[in-house]
N, CA, C and O atoms as CSV, one atom per row, in Angstrom:
chain,resi,resn,atom,element,x,y,z
A,1,GLY,N,N,25.231,12.865,-109.206
A,1,GLY,CA,C,26.183,12.713,-107.990
A,1,GLY,C,C,26.157,12.145,-106.217
A,1,GLY,O,O,25.986,13.065,-105.418
A,2,ALA,N,N,26.214,11.631,-105.996
A,2,ALA,CA,C,26.101,11.471,-104.868
A,2,ALA,C,C,27.431,12.807,-103.819
A,2,ALA,O,O,27.926,12.729,-102.695
A,3,GLY,N,N,27.507,13.515,-104.563
A,3,GLY,CA,C,28.155,14.631,-103.689
A,3,GLY,C,C,29.448,14.714,-102.633
A,3,GLY,O,O,29.999,13.618,-102.741
A,4,LEU,N,N,29.883,15.194,-102.055
A,4,LEU,CA,C,30.840,14.910,-101.239
A,4,LEU,C,C,30.446,14.683,-100.023
A,4,LEU,O,O,29.648,15.301,-99.318
A,5,HIS,N,N,31.584,12.965,-99.666
A,5,HIS,CA,C,31.245,12.797,-98.247
A,5,HIS,C,C,32.041,13.252,-97.370
A,5,HIS,O,O,33.174,13.490,-97.789
A,6,THR,N,N,31.785,13.515,-95.988
A,6,THR,CA,C,32.350,14.096,-94.799
A,6,THR,C,C,32.112,13.189,-93.386
A,6,THR,O,O,31.177,12.641,-92.802
A,7,ILE,N,N,33.399,13.366,-93.240
A,7,ILE,CA,C,32.611,12.705,-91.430
A,7,ILE,C,C,33.074,13.279,-90.406
A,7,ILE,O,O,33.452,14.443,-90.542
A,8,ASP,N,N,33.182,12.608,-89.048
A,8,ASP,CA,C,33.287,14.022,-88.262
A,8,ASP,C,C,34.813,14.323,-87.836
A,8,ASP,O,O,35.741,13.730,-88.386
A,9,ARG,N,N,34.967,15.049,-87.065
A,9,ARG,CA,C,36.115,15.482,-86.381
A,9,ARG,C,C,36.568,15.268,-85.348
A,9,ARG,O,O,36.139,15.802,-84.324
A,10,LEU,N,N,37.845,14.176,-85.381
A,10,LEU,CA,C,37.991,13.176,-84.475
A,10,LEU,C,C,39.311,14.315,-83.987
A,10,LEU,O,O,39.896,14.860,-84.923
A,11,ASN,N,N,39.705,14.618,-82.741
A,11,ASN,CA,C,41.016,15.520,-82.115
A,11,ASN,C,C,41.946,14.081,-82.152
A,11,ASN,O,O,41.514,12.968,-82.453
A,12,ILE,N,N,43.084,14.362,-81.835
A,12,ILE,CA,C,44.372,13.575,-82.223
A,12,ILE,C,C,43.781,12.472,-80.860
A,12,ILE,O,O,43.919,11.251,-80.795
A,13,LYS,N,N,43.337,13.081,-80.206
A,13,LYS,CA,C,43.311,11.504,-78.927
A,13,LYS,C,C,42.612,11.111,-79.131
A,13,LYS,O,O,42.826,10.185,-78.348
A,14,GLU,N,N,41.383,10.755,-79.721
A,14,GLU,CA,C,39.930,10.181,-79.852
A,14,GLU,C,C,40.840,9.395,-81.415
A,14,GLU,O,O,40.650,8.201,-81.648
A,15,ALA,N,N,41.282,9.796,-81.853
A,15,ALA,CA,C,41.823,9.026,-83.607
A,15,ALA,C,C,42.671,8.554,-83.326
A,15,ALA,O,O,43.103,7.786,-84.185
A,16,LEU,N,N,43.616,8.659,-81.813
A,16,LEU,CA,C,44.656,7.616,-81.980
A,16,LEU,C,C,43.530,6.428,-80.733
A,16,LEU,O,O,43.945,5.285,-80.538
A,17,GLU,N,N,42.408,6.821,-80.144
A,17,GLU,CA,C,41.864,5.627,-79.066
A,17,GLU,C,C,41.215,5.200,-80.067
A,17,GLU,O,O,41.137,3.981,-79.912
A,18,ASN,N,N,40.444,5.647,-81.477
A,18,ASN,CA,C,39.174,5.042,-81.992
A,18,ASN,C,C,40.301,3.780,-83.182
A,18,ASN,O,O,41.241,4.121,-83.901
A,19,PRO,N,N,39.747,2.396,-82.992
A,19,PRO,CA,C,40.518,1.826,-84.079
A,19,PRO,C,C,39.887,2.035,-85.138
A,19,PRO,O,O,40.217,1.115,-85.887
A,20,GLN,N,N,39.046,2.810,-85.751
A,20,GLN,CA,C,39.351,2.835,-87.269
A,20,GLN,C,C,40.198,3.633,-88.007
A,20,GLN,O,O,40.217,3.489,-89.229
A,21,PHE,N,N,40.915,4.467,-87.459
A,21,PHE,CA,C,41.592,5.600,-87.847
A,21,PHE,C,C,43.117,5.365,-86.736
A,21,PHE,O,O,44.172,5.666,-87.294
A,22,SER,N,N,43.247,4.817,-85.126
A,22,SER,CA,C,44.247,4.946,-85.426
A,22,SER,C,C,45.679,4.139,-85.570
A,22,SER,O,O,46.585,4.263,-84.746
A,23,ASP,N,N,45.745,3.353,-86.657
A,23,ASP,CA,C,46.469,2.897,-87.643
A,23,ASP,C,C,47.307,4.395,-88.301
A,23,ASP,O,O,48.414,4.854,-88.016
A,24,ILE,N,N,46.103,4.950,-89.411
A,24,ILE,CA,C,46.624,6.061,-89.723
A,24,ILE,C,C,46.902,6.938,-88.954
A,24,ILE,O,O,47.773,7.689,-89.394
A,25,ALA,N,N,46.491,7.206,-87.859
A,25,ALA,CA,C,47.254,8.963,-86.656
A,25,ALA,C,C,48.044,8.098,-86.602
A,25,ALA,O,O,48.879,8.611,-87.348
A,26,GLY,N,N,48.644,6.805,-86.203
A,26,GLY,CA,C,49.810,6.508,-85.735
A,26,GLY,C,C,50.826,7.124,-86.860
A,26,GLY,O,O,51.579,8.043,-86.537
A,27,GLN,N,N,50.831,6.451,-88.558
A,27,GLN,CA,C,51.414,6.310,-89.203
A,27,GLN,C,C,51.614,8.135,-89.649
A,27,GLN,O,O,52.283,8.459,-90.630
A,28,VAL,N,N,50.786,9.363,-88.580
A,28,VAL,CA,C,51.031,10.457,-89.247
A,28,VAL,C,C,51.795,10.684,-88.092
A,28,VAL,O,O,52.913,11.126,-88.356
A,29,ARG,N,N,51.595,10.552,-87.076
A,29,ARG,CA,C,52.595,10.785,-85.997
A,29,ARG,C,C,53.967,10.700,-85.736
A,29,ARG,O,O,54.737,11.288,-84.977
A,30,ASP,N,N,54.094,9.568,-86.794
A,30,ASP,CA,C,55.397,9.176,-86.705
A,30,ASP,C,C,55.860,10.005,-87.953
A,30,ASP,O,O,56.774,10.767,-87.636
A,31,ARG,N,N,55.418,10.112,-89.610
A,31,ARG,CA,C,56.099,10.984,-90.283
A,31,ARG,C,C,56.236,12.313,-89.685
A,31,ARG,O,O,57.270,12.922,-89.960
A,32,LEU,N,N,55.146,13.024,-88.709
A,32,LEU,CA,C,55.280,14.388,-87.811
A,32,LEU,C,C,56.640,14.234,-87.744
A,32,LEU,O,O,57.437,14.786,-88.502
A,33,ILE,N,N,56.895,13.545,-86.913
A,33,ILE,CA,C,58.025,13.341,-85.757
A,33,ILE,C,C,59.445,13.276,-86.905
A,33,ILE,O,O,60.507,13.864,-86.698
A,34,THR,N,N,59.198,12.583,-87.884
A,34,THR,CA,C,60.153,12.474,-88.990
A,34,THR,C,C,60.464,13.900,-89.656
A,34,THR,O,O,61.595,14.242,-90.001
A,35,ILE,N,N,59.556,14.519,-89.762
A,35,ILE,CA,C,59.489,16.179,-90.434
A,35,ILE,C,C,60.195,17.129,-89.509
A,35,ILE,O,O,61.183,17.808,-89.787
A,36,VAL,N,N,59.279,17.057,-87.902
A,36,VAL,CA,C,59.947,17.754,-87.277
A,36,VAL,C,C,61.723,17.742,-86.970
A,36,VAL,O,O,62.508,18.690,-86.955
A,37,ARG,N,N,62.000,16.044,-86.709
A,37,ARG,CA,C,63.211,16.388,-86.409
A,37,ARG,C,C,64.537,16.851,-87.672
A,37,ARG,O,O,65.682,17.300,-87.605
A,38,SER,N,N,63.654,16.464,-88.701
A,38,SER,CA,C,64.582,17.173,-90.292
A,38,SER,C,C,65.060,18.456,-89.870
A,38,SER,O,O,66.224,18.850,-89.945
A,39,TYR,N,N,63.828,19.227,-89.312
A,39,TYR,CA,C,64.021,20.613,-89.184
A,39,TYR,C,C,64.986,20.992,-88.417
A,39,TYR,O,O,65.992,21.679,-88.598
A,40,ILE,N,N,64.458,20.350,-87.373
A,40,ILE,CA,C,65.227,20.618,-85.912
A,40,ILE,C,C,66.948,19.983,-87.005
A,40,ILE,O,O,67.090,20.685,-88.006
A,41,ASP,N,N,67.382,19.546,-86.946
A,41,ASP,CA,C,68.477,18.573,-87.383
A,41,ASP,C,C,69.158,19.896,-87.920
A,41,ASP,O,O,70.156,20.412,-87.417
A,42,ALA,N,N,67.994,20.683,-89.769
A,42,ALA,CA,C,68.932,21.022,-90.595
A,42,ALA,C,C,69.386,22.930,-90.014
A,42,ALA,O,O,70.105,23.758,-90.574
A,43,GLY,N,N,68.324,23.052,-88.282
A,43,GLY,CA,C,68.636,24.555,-87.756
A,43,GLY,C,C,67.804,24.867,-88.079
A,43,GLY,O,O,67.621,26.036,-87.737
A,44,ILE,N,N,66.611,24.248,-88.943
A,44,ILE,CA,C,64.998,25.523,-89.173
A,44,ILE,C,C,64.738,26.008,-88.292
A,44,ILE,O,O,64.592,27.230,-88.254
A,45,ILE,N,N,64.526,24.933,-86.862
A,45,ILE,CA,C,63.700,25.241,-86.093
A,45,ILE,C,C,64.510,24.835,-84.739
A,45,ILE,O,O,65.594,24.335,-85.041
A,46,ASP,N,N,64.338,24.892,-83.615
A,46,ASP,CA,C,64.500,24.646,-82.280
A,46,ASP,C,C,63.487,24.033,-81.575
A,46,ASP,O,O,62.324,24.365,-81.805
A,47,ILE,N,N,63.769,23.107,-80.671
A,47,ILE,CA,C,63.280,22.167,-79.567
A,47,ILE,C,C,62.150,23.133,-78.792
A,47,ILE,O,O,60.989,22.811,-78.538
A,48,GLU,N,N,62.831,24.451,-78.477
A,48,GLU,CA,C,62.025,25.420,-77.538
A,48,GLU,C,C,60.496,26.343,-78.669
A,48,GLU,O,O,59.486,27.046,-78.632
A,49,GLU,N,N,61.305,25.698,-79.391
A,49,GLU,CA,C,59.550,26.618,-80.995
A,49,GLU,C,C,58.543,25.506,-80.471
A,49,GLU,O,O,57.493,25.829,-79.917
A,50,ILE,N,N,59.050,23.675,-80.747
A,50,ILE,CA,C,57.579,23.177,-80.142
A,50,ILE,C,C,57.445,23.077,-78.838
A,50,ILE,O,O,56.255,23.356,-78.691
A,51,THR,N,N,57.859,22.873,-77.835
A,51,THR,CA,C,57.754,22.994,-76.452
A,51,THR,C,C,56.820,23.923,-76.060
A,51,THR,O,O,56.029,23.706,-75.143
A,52,GLY,N,N,56.881,25.553,-77.071
A,52,GLY,CA,C,56.405,26.717,-76.500
A,52,GLY,C,C,56.633,27.314,-75.383
A,52,GLY,O,O,56.057,28.369,-75.118
């Protein structure tokens, strides 16, 4: 078999700036915001936990 394929790791900024990954990185960002907002709305976390 061909084995496992790996890709170089990119940080978030690099992924958003890279045309190959910017679309998926933007989608992940949008989904993450939705998830975090739902946790805040449910009172499970507060904004201070996010901003540190």
